[in-house]
N, C-alpha and C positions, 0 to 999 in steps of 0.2 A: 504494500500500500504506500510505502514511502516513495517509491518510484512514481506513483501517480501524482503525488503532491508536487513533484518537480516538473511535471508537464504543464505547458501553458493551457489556459482555459479553452482555447480554440481546439487543441488536440483532444481534450477531454470531451468536448461537445461532439466531435467527430466519432469518438468511441461510443458515446452514449447514443448517438443516432444509429450506429451500427448494431447496437444491442437493443434497439427499438424502445428506448426509454421515453415515455410520453412526456412532452413539454420539457425536454432536456435543455432547450435554449433559454429557459428562464430560471433554471436551477443555479444555485450558488456553486462555486468551485468545491467547497467543503462537502456539499450534498452529492455532487457528481463523483467525487473521490470515494465517498462512502458507498454509493450505489455500484460504481464500477469495481470496487474492491470485493463485492459480494459474489460468491460463486453462482448464485441464482437470485434473480430479482424477487422482491416480495410479491405475493400473490396479487396485491392491489394493482401493481404495474402491469402484470401479465393480463389480468382481467380487463383493464381499461383499453389495452391494445387489441383485444379480440374483436374481430369483425362480426357482423350479424350472422354471416354464414357459419363461422366457427362456433358461435354461441348456439346456433340451431343444431349443429353436429353434436355438441355436448348434450343438448336436450334429447336428441335422438338416442344417444348411447345410454341415457338414463331412463329410456322408455317413457318419457313424458308426452303428454298430449295437449293440444290446444295452444301451442306456442307460436304457430305460424302467423297469427294476427298481431303478435306483440312487437313493439319497437325494441331497439337495442337496450334502452334504459330499463324497460319492463322485463325483458328477458334476462338481463344481468341481475336484477333484483330477485327474480324467481330462481335462477340457478345458484346464485351466491348470496343468500340472505345474510350470512355472517360478515360479508364484505360490503354491507349496504352503503358505506361511506364512499365507495369507489365511484358511484354515480354522481356524487356532489360536484365533481370537477368537469362534467361533460359540458359541451358548449351550450350556450343558452338557446340556440335555435333548435337543439334536439329536444328541449322541454316544451316547445310551443306545439300546439295542435292546430292543424289546418282545419278550419271550419267548413271548407268546401264551397264557399260562396264566391270565390274568385271567378269561376266560370259561368255564373248566372247572369243572363242578360234579359232585358225586356223583349217580349215578342212584338215586332213592329206591327203585326196585324191588330194587336190590341190597343195601339196608340191612337189618340185623337189627332187626325191630320191637321185640324185647325190650330192645334197647339204647337205643331212643329214649326220651327223658325230657322231661317238661314241668316247667319250674322255676316254682314259684309265686312271685310277686313281692308284697312287701308293698304295701298300698294298691291292690290289684287291683280293689277294689270290694266291695260288700256281697255280691254273688252269688258271687263267686269263679269259678274255672274249672269246678268240678264242676256248677254249676247252670245252665250256659249251654245 
């Protein structure tokens, strides 16, 4: 471990990236030295790096059912309840739920044509909208 202390931070970060340590780029030098000195990373780091596909494989090997509709956070909590704090550091966009309203549009057939207006814009051209 003493040889890790003598390495520059950039070299430690490259090593951490190679070992797939999550968020290695924001860890302190002391923490990087500590993690890189371990023969095996703590389970928290291994679980955070697992993809949804890998998590589903773990669920299959445990003969679990009903996990296909779960997102990564939910699946991680189901598979590793003792490591519940691993999900705390997930990106905020992973916690948001899409309410599915983005693709909804008004049906033009149901609109009152008298209320539809065209707004003329300055610099629309010499012809304007009436001469098209």
